[in-house]
KETI-902700 format. One record per residue (C-alpha): residue number from 1; x, y, z. Coordinates in steps of 0.1 Angstrom, whole numbers, plus 5000, padded with zeros to 4 digits. Each point is the difference from the previous one (the first is absolute). Example, Ala and Ser with C-alpha at 12.3 -4.5 7.8 and 13.67 -1.06 7.14 Angstrom:
  num  east  north    up
    1  5123   4955  5078
    2  5014   5034  4993
END
This chain:
  num  east  north    up
    1  2295   5051  9690
    2  4974   4977  4983
    3  5012   4982  4966
    4  4981   5007  4969
    5  4993   4978  4972
    6  5028   5016  4981
    7  5024   4993  5026
    8  4991   4963  5002
    9  5002   4996  4964
   10  5035   5015  5001
   11  5008   4974  5026
   12  4985   4972  4977
   13  5022   5009  4971
   14  5032   5001  5020
   15  4992   4965  5016
   16  4994   4987  4965
   17  5031   5012  4989
   18  5020   4984  5030
   19  4980   4969  4992
   20  5015   4999  4966
   21  5034   5012  5010
   22  5004   4974  5026
   23  4988   4968  4980
   24  5035   4988  4991
   25  5014   5010  5034
   26  4974   4988  5024
   27  4967   4984  4990
   28  4989   5002  5036
   29  5002   5038  5000
   30  4987   5002  4965
   31  4966   4982  5009
   32  4996   5020  5032
   33  5005   5033  4985
   34  4975   4985  4968
   35  4972   4995  5028
   36  5006   5035  5014
   37  5001   5017  4968
   38  4965   4985  4991
   39  4987   5006  5032
   40  5010   5037  5000
   41  4984   5003  4966
   42  4969   4986  5011
   43  4999   5023  5031
   44  5008   5031  4979
   45  4969   4989  4977
   46  4978   4998  5032
   47  5012   5032  5011
   48  4993   5015  4969
   49  4963   4987  5001
   50  4999   5014  5038
   51  4998   4966  5018
   52  5012   4997  5035
   53  5032   4978  4996
   54  5001   4970  5025
   55  5032   4992  5019
   56  4991   4962  4997
   57  5015   4982  4966
   58  4966   4980  4996
   59  4980   5030  5004
   60  5019   5020  4973
   61  4997   4968  4976
   62  4961   5000  5006
   63  4997   5038  4990
   64  5022   4992  4971
   65  4977   4974  4987
   66  4970   5026  5004
   67  5016   5026  4985
   68  5024   4988  4974
   69  4987   4964  4994
   70  5010   4963  5004
   71  5029   5003  4977
   72  5017   5023  5024
   73  4989   4981  5030
   74  5013   4969  4988
   75  5031   5017  4989
   76  5006   5013  5035
   77  4993   4969  5018
   78  5025   4982  4975
   79  5027   5028  5009
   80  4992   4993  5038
   81  5006   4965  4995
   82  5034   5006  4985
   83  5008   5025  5026
   84  4993   4976  5026
   85  5023   4974  4985
   86  5027   5023  4994
   87  5000   5015  5037
   88  4990   4971  5019
   89  5007   4970  4983
   90  4963   4989  4997
   91  4993   4973  4977
   92  4972   5008  4976
   93  4976   4977  4986
   94  4987   5025  4973
   95  5031   5019  4988
   96  5036   4987  4995
   97  5029   5023  5010
   98  5027   5003  4973
   99  5015   5024  4978
  100  4977   4993  4969
  101  4970   5005  5023
  102  5011   5033  5015
  103  5009   5013  4964
  104  4967   4990  4987
  105  4984   5017  5031
  106  5021   5032  4993
  107  4989   5001  4963
  108  4962   4998  5012
  109  5004   5026  5027
  110  5015   5023  4977
  111  4970   4998  4977
  112  4974   5002  5029
  113  5019   5029  5016
  114  5001   5017  4967
  115  4961   4996  4999
  116  4997   5015  5032
  117  5020   5031  4992
  118  4978   5005  4969
  119  4969   4999  5023
  120  5016   5026  5020
  121  5002   5024  4972
END
């Protein structure tokens, strides 16, 4: 069964909550779930606009920029950077990986996801 934009958005909200709940338990888990929460919200909006959702992260980012704009695109890229640091220990030249940065990104993600929800009606 194909997922609908509402299914994807529900997952986005669940992942956002998991990210918030795990912040003090596992910074890595929090960063990982935060990326996927935001990506799912973006996918939800793409489906809502009847866009074919690619499997490739980079292609999703490109569609995100096209449909939602540069702020959403940049945030998604930053979250991906945090996730790569959390999951693989990659060192980033762009985004530092620490609790304060993850908290700040949770706050911004919540704000942007709320705006997506408003657009979904």
